[in-house]
N, C-alpha and C positions, 0 to 999 in steps of 0.2 A: 854619209854613206847611204846609198839607196839599195834596198834589198829587193831583188826580183825573184819571184817564185815561178817555176815552170810547171804547169799542170797539163794533164792529158792522159789518154789511155795507155795501157801497157803496150809497148811496141809502136807508139805514135811518133817516136823520134825526139823525145824530150831532151835527151843527152846531146844528140846531134845539133839541135837548135841552141841549147845552152852554150855549147862550145863556140858557136859563131859570134858570140858577143865580144870575145876578146877580153873578157874580165875574169877575175878569180871565180871559179865554179866549185861549189860544195856538191860533190856527187855522192849521194848517200849509198848507192850500190857499191861504189869503190870502197867507201868507208867500212861498210858491212863486211866486205871481203877481207879487208885489213884486220878487222876485229876477229874474224874467223881464223885468220892466219897467226895472229900475234897475241891475242888476249886469253891467257890461261884461266882467268877467273870466269870469263864468259863460258869457256869450254866446260869447266867444272859444274857450273850452274845448269847448262844444257844437258850434260851427261847425267846429272842428278835427276832432272825432270823427265828426260827422255832416254833412259838407259837402253831401251830396245833398239834405238836408232843411232845415237851419238856414241861412237866407239873409239874414234882416233883424234889425236891432236898433231898438227893443226886440224881444225874442223874441216871435214870433207863435205863439199856442197851437195854431193850425191846423197849423203846421209840426211842432210837437212831436207832435201827434196823428198826423199822417201817418207820422212816423218810427216811432212805436209800432205802428201798424197794419201797416206794411210788414214789420216784424220784431220779435218780442218781445225779442230780445237788445238792441235799441236802448233799450228801457225800462230795462234794467239799467245801460246806459251813462249814461243821463240821471240815474237815481237816484244812481249813484256820484259824479256831478259836483254835483248839487243838494243831496243829503243833508247833506254836511258844512256847507253854508251854512245849512241849516235848523237843524241842531244848534247852530250858533253863535248864531243868532237866539233859539233856545229858552233858551240860557244867559243871554243878555241879558234876556229876558223874566222868567226866574226871579229874577235878581238885582234887577231893577226892582220886582218884586212880593213880595220876601221878607218884608215886614211884613204881608202880607195873610193872613187866616185860611185861605182856600181859593183855589187857582188851578186852572183847568180846562185839560187838554191834549187838544185835538181834533186828533189826528195819525193819519192813516190807517195808517201803518206803525209805530205806537208800539212794539208788541211785537216785530215783525220786526227793527226797527233798534235794539232794546234801549235805548230812550229812557226807560224807566221803571225804578224800583227796587222792592225788596220792600215798602217802607213805603207806596208809592203805593196809593191806592184805585182799583180799576177798576170801571167801570160798563158793562154790556153793553146796547146798545140793540137790542131785538128787534122786528122788524116782519114783517108777512106778506109772503111772496114776491110775491104779486099786487100789493100796495101799492107795494113797492119797484120792480117792473118798470114799473108805471104812472107812477111819479114819474120814473124814469130816462128813459123815452121822451119826457117833456115837456121834458127838459133841452135847452138849445141845443147843437147839434153832437153829439147823441146818436149813439153808434156802439157796437154790441154787441161787436164785436171788440176795441175799445179797452178796454171795461169787463172783458171776459174776460181780457185780458192783465194788467190791474191786479189782478184777483182771483187770478191765478196767483202773484203776488208775496206774497200774504197767507196767513197760517196759517189752518187750517180754523176756521170760525165756532164749532163746538162746543168747540174748544180754547180760544178766547177767552172763550166763555161760562163754561166751567169755571174759568177763571182769575179771573173777576170776583166781586167782593164783592156787588154789587147788579145786578139786571136790571130794566130799564125796558121795559115793553111799550109800544111807540109806535103809537098809533092815529091819529097826526097831528091830534089835537084839542088845541088850545092849553090849554084849561082843565084837561083831564085830565092832560096832561104837566106843567103847572105844579104841580098837586097832588102828583103822584108825585115830582117833583124836590124840592119843599119838604120832603116827608117824609124823603127820603134825606139832604138837606142837614142837617136837624136831627139825624138819627141820627149822621151823621159828626161834627158839632160836639159832640154829647153824649158820644160815645165818646172824643173827644179830651179833653174836660173831665174825664172820669172816670178818665183814666190819669195 
C-alpha cells in the first residue's frame, strides 16, 4: 500500500485533488465533523476545557469557531483533544485499506502532527493566492481571523512544497486536474513496480 499525503494552503483545493485519484481518501475534516457529531467523550472534554463556548451536543461548529476566534490558545486545546481521535480513525482507515494499491491522506496538519513517514509520497497543491481568497470568501461561515489562526498552526508553505515529491498547480478546472492526477498516479505506480 502506497500512502500519498496531500499538502497545500487552506482553500488550495486539496480535497478536490484528493478525490480525483479514485482511491480511498482519508479526509480529516470529514472525520472531525463525525467526531463532533457522534463522540460524547470528546464533547465532555471540550465542554470541561472550554465551558464558555461549548454548550451543546452534538458539538456545534459555530461554538468551536467562536472559541478559536476569541483566543488562538483555544485552538491548541481543541487540537490536543481531537487529534488523538483523528489519529485513531486514521489507523482504522489504513488497516481497512491495507490491500489497496494507493490510499490518499487529506489531512491539514499531516506534517505538523507527524502523521506521515519517510516512505509516504507527498503532493503539494499550489494555487494562486487570489483564487484561494476568492474560494475562502464563498465558504459558509467564512471568517478571516479563524483562517489566520489555523494558518499559524501550520508549517510554512515553502517548507511543505520542498518536502513534496510532486507539485500540482491547481487552476480549479476539473479536466486539467484529472489529467495531472492521472499522470502522477501512473508515475507512482510505475516507480513502485520498478522497485
